[in-house]
C-alpha positions as CSV (number, residue, x, y, z in Angstrom):
1,M,41.7,52.1,193.2
2,S,43.5,48.8,193.4
3,D,44.3,46.5,190.5
4,F,41.8,44.0,191.9
5,D,39.1,46.7,191.8
6,D,40.1,47.6,188.3
7,D,39.7,43.9,187.2
8,I,36.2,43.7,188.7
9,L,35.1,47.0,187.1
10,N,36.5,46.0,183.7
11,A,34.9,42.6,183.8
12,A,31.5,44.1,184.7
13,L,31.8,46.7,181.9
14,T,32.8,44.0,179.4
15,D,29.8,41.9,180.3
16,F,27.5,44.9,180.1
17,R,28.8,45.9,176.7
18,A,28.5,42.4,175.3
19,G,24.8,42.4,176.2
20,T,24.0,45.9,175.1
21,M,26.2,46.9,172.2
22,P,24.5,44.7,169.6
23,R,21.3,46.8,170.3
24,I,23.0,50.1,169.8
25,A,23.0,51.6,166.3
26,P,26.3,52.4,164.6
27,M,27.7,55.9,164.1
28,G,27.1,58.0,161.0
29,A,24.4,59.6,158.9
30,E,23.0,56.2,157.8
31,A,22.7,55.1,161.4
32,V,20.8,58.3,162.1
33,I,18.4,57.8,159.2
34,G,17.8,54.2,160.0
35,T,17.4,54.5,163.7
36,V,15.2,57.5,163.8
37,R,12.4,55.5,162.2
38,R,12.4,52.6,164.7
39,R,9.5,51.9,167.0
40,Q,9.3,53.2,170.5
41,R,10.3,50.0,172.3
42,V,13.6,49.8,170.5
43,R,14.1,53.5,171.3
44,T,13.7,52.8,175.0
45,V,16.4,50.1,175.0
46,A,18.8,52.0,172.9
47,A,18.4,55.2,174.9
48,A,19.1,53.3,178.1
49,S,22.2,51.7,176.7
50,A,23.5,55.0,175.4
51,L,23.1,56.7,178.7
52,A,24.5,53.9,180.8
53,L,27.7,53.5,178.7
54,A,28.1,57.2,177.7
55,V,28.7,55.9,174.2
56,L,29.0,58.7,171.7
57,V,26.0,57.7,169.6
58,P,23.8,60.5,168.2
59,S,21.2,61.1,170.8
60,G,17.5,61.1,170.3
61,L,17.5,58.9,167.2
62,L,14.7,56.7,168.3
63,A,11.5,58.8,167.6
64,L,8.5,56.7,166.8
65,Q,5.4,57.0,164.8
66,D,2.1,57.7,166.6
67,R,-0.6,55.1,166.2
68,R,-3.0,56.3,168.8
69,A,-6.5,57.4,168.0
70,A,-9.0,56.0,165.4
71,P,-7.9,57.9,162.2
72,A,-10.1,59.9,159.8
73,G,-10.1,59.8,156.0
74,P,-7.2,61.3,154.1
75,G,-7.0,65.0,154.2
76,T,-10.0,65.4,156.5
77,S,-10.4,66.8,160.0
78,A,-13.0,65.1,162.1
79,P,-13.6,66.9,165.5
80,A,-14.1,64.4,168.3
81,S,-12.9,63.9,171.8
82,I,-9.7,61.9,172.4
83,A,-10.0,62.0,176.2
84,P,-9.7,58.7,178.0
85,T,-13.5,58.4,178.2
86,A,-14.5,60.2,175.0
87,P,-18.1,61.3,174.7
88,S,-19.8,60.6,171.4
89,T,-20.7,64.2,170.7
90,V,-19.0,67.5,171.3
91,P,-21.0,69.4,174.0
92,S,-22.0,73.0,173.4
93,T,-20.5,75.4,175.9
94,S,-20.6,79.1,176.1
95,P,-17.3,81.0,176.1
96,P,-16.1,81.8,179.7
97,S,-15.9,85.3,180.8
98,G,-12.6,85.1,182.7
99,P,-9.5,87.1,182.2
100,P,-7.7,86.9,178.8
101,P,-4.7,84.5,178.5
102,V,-1.2,85.6,179.3
103,L,2.1,84.2,178.3
104,D,3.6,83.5,181.7
105,A,2.3,81.5,184.6
106,P,3.1,83.0,188.0
107,T,3.7,79.6,189.8
108,D,7.2,78.2,190.1
109,L,6.4,74.9,188.5
110,A,10.1,73.9,188.3
111,N,10.0,73.3,192.1
112,A,6.3,72.4,192.6
113,T,4.4,69.3,193.5
114,F,1.3,68.3,191.5
115,T,-0.5,65.3,190.3
116,L,0.6,64.2,186.8
117,P,-2.2,62.5,184.8
118,A,-1.7,58.9,183.5
119,W,0.3,58.6,180.3
120,P,-1.3,57.0,177.3
121,S,-0.7,53.4,176.5
122,D,1.8,54.2,173.8
123,A,4.1,56.3,176.0
124,P,7.2,54.7,177.5
125,T,6.3,52.4,180.3
126,D,8.8,54.0,182.6
127,C,7.0,57.3,182.5
128,R,5.6,58.0,186.0
129,S,2.3,59.5,186.9
130,G,0.5,60.5,190.1
131,K,1.8,63.0,192.7
132,I,5.2,64.2,191.5
133,T,7.6,66.6,193.2
134,F,9.9,68.4,190.8
135,H,13.3,69.9,191.8
136,G,14.9,72.3,189.4
137,G,12.4,71.3,186.7
138,S,13.0,67.6,186.8
139,A,12.0,64.4,188.6
140,A,13.4,60.9,188.2
141,S,11.2,58.4,186.3
142,G,12.9,55.0,186.5
143,D,16.6,54.3,186.0
144,V,16.9,56.1,182.7
145,W,13.8,58.3,182.0
146,S,13.1,61.6,183.7
147,L,10.2,64.0,183.9
148,L,10.8,67.5,182.8
149,V,8.7,70.6,183.4
150,R,9.2,72.7,180.3
151,P,9.6,76.4,180.6
152,G,7.0,78.8,179.1
153,A,3.9,77.7,181.1
154,L,0.8,79.6,180.1
155,S,-1.9,81.2,182.3
156,A,-5.5,81.3,181.1
157,D,-9.1,80.5,182.2
158,V,-9.7,77.1,180.6
159,D,-12.4,75.8,182.8
160,G,-14.7,78.9,182.7
161,D,-14.7,79.6,186.5
162,G,-13.4,83.1,186.1
163,G,-9.9,82.4,187.6
164,R,-6.6,81.7,185.9
165,D,-5.5,78.2,185.3
166,T,-2.0,77.0,184.3
167,L,-1.1,75.1,181.2
168,V,2.3,73.3,181.5
169,R,4.1,70.9,179.1
170,V,5.6,67.9,180.8
171,T,8.1,65.7,179.0
172,C,9.1,62.1,179.8
173,R,12.6,61.9,178.4
174,A,15.7,59.8,177.9
175,G,18.4,61.5,175.9
176,E,16.7,63.2,173.0
177,S,13.8,60.7,173.0
178,G,10.7,61.8,174.7
179,F,6.9,62.0,175.0
180,D,4.9,65.0,176.0
181,Q,1.6,65.8,177.7
182,L,0.0,69.2,178.2
183,V,-1.4,69.4,181.7
184,A,-3.9,72.0,183.1
185,L,-3.6,73.0,186.7
186,S,-5.6,75.3,189.0
187,A,-4.9,76.8,192.4
188,P,-8.2,78.1,193.9
189,D,-6.9,77.7,197.4
190,G,-3.2,78.4,196.7
191,A,-2.3,74.7,196.2
192,L,-2.0,73.2,192.8
193,H,-4.8,71.0,191.7
194,T,-4.8,69.0,188.4
195,L,-7.7,69.6,186.1
196,G,-6.5,67.0,183.6
197,R,-4.5,66.2,180.6
198,V,-5.3,68.3,177.6
199,V,-3.4,66.2,175.0
200,S,-0.4,64.0,174.7
201,A,1.9,63.5,171.7
202,E,5.4,62.6,170.7
203,E,6.1,66.3,170.9
204,I,4.0,69.3,171.7
205,V,5.3,72.0,169.5
206,A,3.2,75.0,170.5
207,T,0.2,75.9,172.7
208,T,-2.1,78.8,172.3
209,P,-4.9,79.4,174.8
210,G,-7.9,81.3,173.5
211,A,-10.0,84.0,175.2
212,D,-13.0,81.7,174.7
213,G,-11.5,79.0,176.9
214,T,-10.3,76.8,174.0
215,V,-6.7,75.5,173.9
216,A,-5.1,75.2,170.4
217,V,-2.1,72.8,170.3
218,K,0.3,71.9,167.6
219,V,1.5,68.3,167.9
220,A,4.1,66.3,166.1
221,D,4.3,62.6,165.3
222,M,8.0,62.4,166.3
223,V,10.6,64.3,168.2
224,Q,12.6,66.7,166.0
225,C,16.2,65.7,166.5
226,C,19.5,64.6,165.0
227,G,19.6,67.1,162.2
228,M,16.7,65.6,160.4
229,P,14.8,68.0,158.1
230,P,11.6,69.5,159.5
231,T,9.7,67.8,156.7
232,H,10.6,64.4,158.1
233,R,7.8,64.6,160.7
234,L,4.1,65.6,160.5
235,T,2.5,68.3,162.6
236,Q,-1.2,68.9,163.2
237,D,-3.3,71.6,164.8
238,R,-5.8,70.4,167.3
239,T,-8.2,72.4,169.5
240,F,-9.5,71.4,172.9
241,R,-12.2,72.6,175.3
242,W,-13.0,71.8,179.0
243,A,-16.4,70.3,179.2
244,G,-18.0,67.6,181.2
245,G,-15.1,67.4,183.7
246,Q,-12.5,66.7,181.0
247,F,-10.8,68.2,177.9
248,Q,-12.5,67.3,174.7
249,Q,-11.1,67.8,171.2
250,V,-13.4,70.1,169.2
251,A,-11.3,70.7,166.0
252,G,-8.5,69.2,164.0
253,P,-7.5,65.7,163.0
254,Q,-7.7,63.0,165.7
255,S,-4.9,60.9,164.4
256,F,-1.7,61.0,162.2
257,L,-3.0,57.9,160.4
258,V,-5.6,58.0,157.6
259,D,-8.6,55.8,157.9
260,Q,-7.9,52.1,157.7
261,S,-10.1,51.6,154.7
262,Y,-7.9,54.0,152.7
263,R,-4.8,52.4,154.0
264,D,-6.0,49.0,152.9
265,A,-6.9,50.3,149.4
266,L,-3.7,52.1,148.6
267,T,-0.8,49.7,148.2
268,V,2.8,50.1,147.0
269,G,3.7,48.0,143.9
270,K,7.3,49.2,143.7
271,A,9.6,51.5,145.7
272,E,13.1,51.1,144.4
273,A,16.3,53.0,143.9
274,A,18.4,51.4,141.1
275,V,21.7,52.6,139.7
276,G,24.0,51.5,136.9
277,A,27.7,50.7,136.7
278,P,30.1,53.3,138.2
279,S,31.5,56.0,135.9
280,G,33.7,58.8,137.1
281,G,33.1,57.9,140.8
282,K,29.4,58.0,140.4
283,Q,26.5,55.7,139.7
284,T,23.4,57.1,138.0
285,G,19.9,55.8,138.0
286,T,16.4,56.4,139.1
287,V,14.0,56.0,142.0
288,T,10.7,54.5,140.9
289,V,7.6,54.4,143.0
290,T,4.3,52.7,141.9
291,L,1.0,53.0,143.9
292,H,-2.1,51.0,143.2
293,N,-5.6,51.9,144.4
294,A,-7.8,48.8,144.9
295,G,-10.9,51.0,145.3
296,P,-13.8,51.4,145.6
297,R,-13.1,55.2,145.9
298,D,-10.7,57.5,144.2
299,I,-8.0,58.6,146.6
300,K,-7.1,62.2,146.4
301,N,-4.3,64.4,147.6
302,V,-1.6,61.7,147.7
303,T,2.0,62.7,148.4
304,V,5.0,60.5,148.7
305,M,7.8,61.9,150.8
306,L,11.2,60.8,149.6
307,S,14.3,60.9,151.8
308,F,17.9,60.0,150.7
309,V,21.2,59.7,152.3
310,P,23.6,62.6,151.6
311,A,25.6,60.5,149.1
312,V,22.5,60.5,146.8
313,T,22.0,63.5,144.6
314,V,18.7,64.3,142.8
315,T,19.8,65.2,139.3
316,G,16.7,66.4,137.6
317,K,12.9,66.8,137.7
318,A,10.6,63.9,138.5
319,T,8.4,62.3,135.8
320,G,4.9,61.5,136.8
321,A,4.9,63.6,140.0
322,S,5.6,67.1,141.1
323,C,8.5,67.1,143.7
324,G,9.7,69.9,145.8
325,S,13.3,70.9,146.3
326,F,15.4,68.3,148.0
327,A,17.3,69.7,151.0
328,G,18.7,68.6,154.3
329,Q,22.0,67.6,156.0
330,V,21.7,64.2,157.7
331,S,19.3,63.3,154.9
332,I,17.8,65.2,151.9
333,E,14.1,64.9,151.3
334,A,11.1,66.5,149.6
335,P,7.5,65.8,149.0
336,C,6.4,64.4,145.6
337,S,2.7,65.0,144.8
338,V,1.0,62.4,142.6
339,G,-2.5,64.0,143.0
340,T,-5.4,61.5,142.7
341,V,-5.0,57.7,142.4
342,M,-8.2,56.5,140.6
343,A,-10.1,53.5,142.0
344,G,-8.7,50.4,140.3
345,G,-5.8,52.4,138.8
346,S,-2.1,52.9,139.4
347,V,0.3,55.8,139.3
348,T,4.1,55.5,138.7
349,F,6.7,58.3,139.0
350,T,10.5,58.3,138.7
351,V,13.2,60.6,140.1
352,P,16.6,60.7,138.5
353,I,19.5,60.3,140.9
354,S,23.2,59.8,141.1
355,Y,25.2,58.1,143.9
356,S,28.8,58.8,145.0
357,V,30.7,55.5,145.2
358,T,33.4,57.1,147.3
359,S,30.9,57.1,150.2
360,D,30.3,54.1,152.5
361,K,27.7,51.8,150.9
362,P,24.4,52.6,152.7
363,L,22.2,50.0,154.2
364,W,19.4,51.7,152.3
365,P,19.9,54.6,149.9
366,G,16.6,56.2,150.9
367,H,13.2,55.9,152.5
368,F,9.6,56.9,151.6
369,Q,6.4,57.7,153.4
370,I,2.9,58.1,151.8
371,R,0.9,61.1,153.1
372,S,-2.3,62.9,152.6
373,G,-2.2,66.4,153.9
374,D,-1.2,66.2,157.6
375,Q,-1.8,62.5,157.9
376,R,0.2,59.5,156.8
377,Y,-0.6,56.0,155.5
378,D,2.2,54.3,157.5
379,N,5.6,54.7,159.0
380,W,8.7,55.5,157.0
381,E,9.8,52.5,154.9
382,H,13.1,51.9,153.2
383,L,13.5,51.9,149.4
384,D,14.6,48.7,147.8
385,S,18.0,49.1,146.2
386,A,19.8,47.7,143.2
387,G,23.3,48.2,141.9
388,F,24.8,50.3,144.7
389,Q,28.5,49.7,145.2
């Protein structure tokens, strides 16, 4: 390559970096913790920049929180359809008499052509749908995203016609960021025909077809990545059945969010990590969280997830809550149960901590998320901080 070509290439890369690097998160554990909680649209831009520049930024840090279906009350499971055109009632169907499910599908889906159902509105806009031909398990989807046929497709009779259908997980992915949908296919004439989308989610963790035609699916509200503890995300078990020409949800929560009325009632009065002056290379203090219930109902089964950067150490038992053991690598976290917050009342709990001043000062020493069972009140939020040096 000539010097003139080098100058052109270097100038182009310089311009590209100038426009994109401000949108890429810095290296390090704090970057992982902060970036993993960003919303999906930020994830898309950062993933594109990382792939284009081959910058060594931890991949997959841009998992979002799911805000899809109308949520149920805290700690409840309200069976209902979440199909694109959801019926108001769950139809009664008799169990099919087809062959029992098996663990492997006979069709080579990695090199197949089939129609991929439309992605939901909160999936990345670059995710393609329609007739897709896969080669070696993948197909391009825009400049950055790709479609992946995941291994482990399952064979079961899900539509009750006595023949075997295929359940396959398809991921729209860029780096470690992704969005899944579970697709049901049939091949009565030897060619693949799409029955429909069973469910979509940030990540489909497991699929279990039943002998009665139901499909049990474990879904997660974010992609597990970057060394984050498994407790950082929520998972739910949802069950679906083919009826009325589509898959309808017949069991499990409809949303990762609790009902809006509960979210409006339960507010955070304080969420702060405060430490004193350094002594022996450490600063000691407490994390304090105060919740208030505006009513009119008592709110039960309230848990606050706490997550800290590794430089923070939990030094004793919590007061006012029952916390689990803090563990993790990129972050340490544990649930702190406060039980019931009475209507018109408040609860406050504290957790003793110490902070190593030899570490880089964190943007935020920790984060929190309010949960009830397998649902959450909102996304992860950062703790206010005071005194960190």
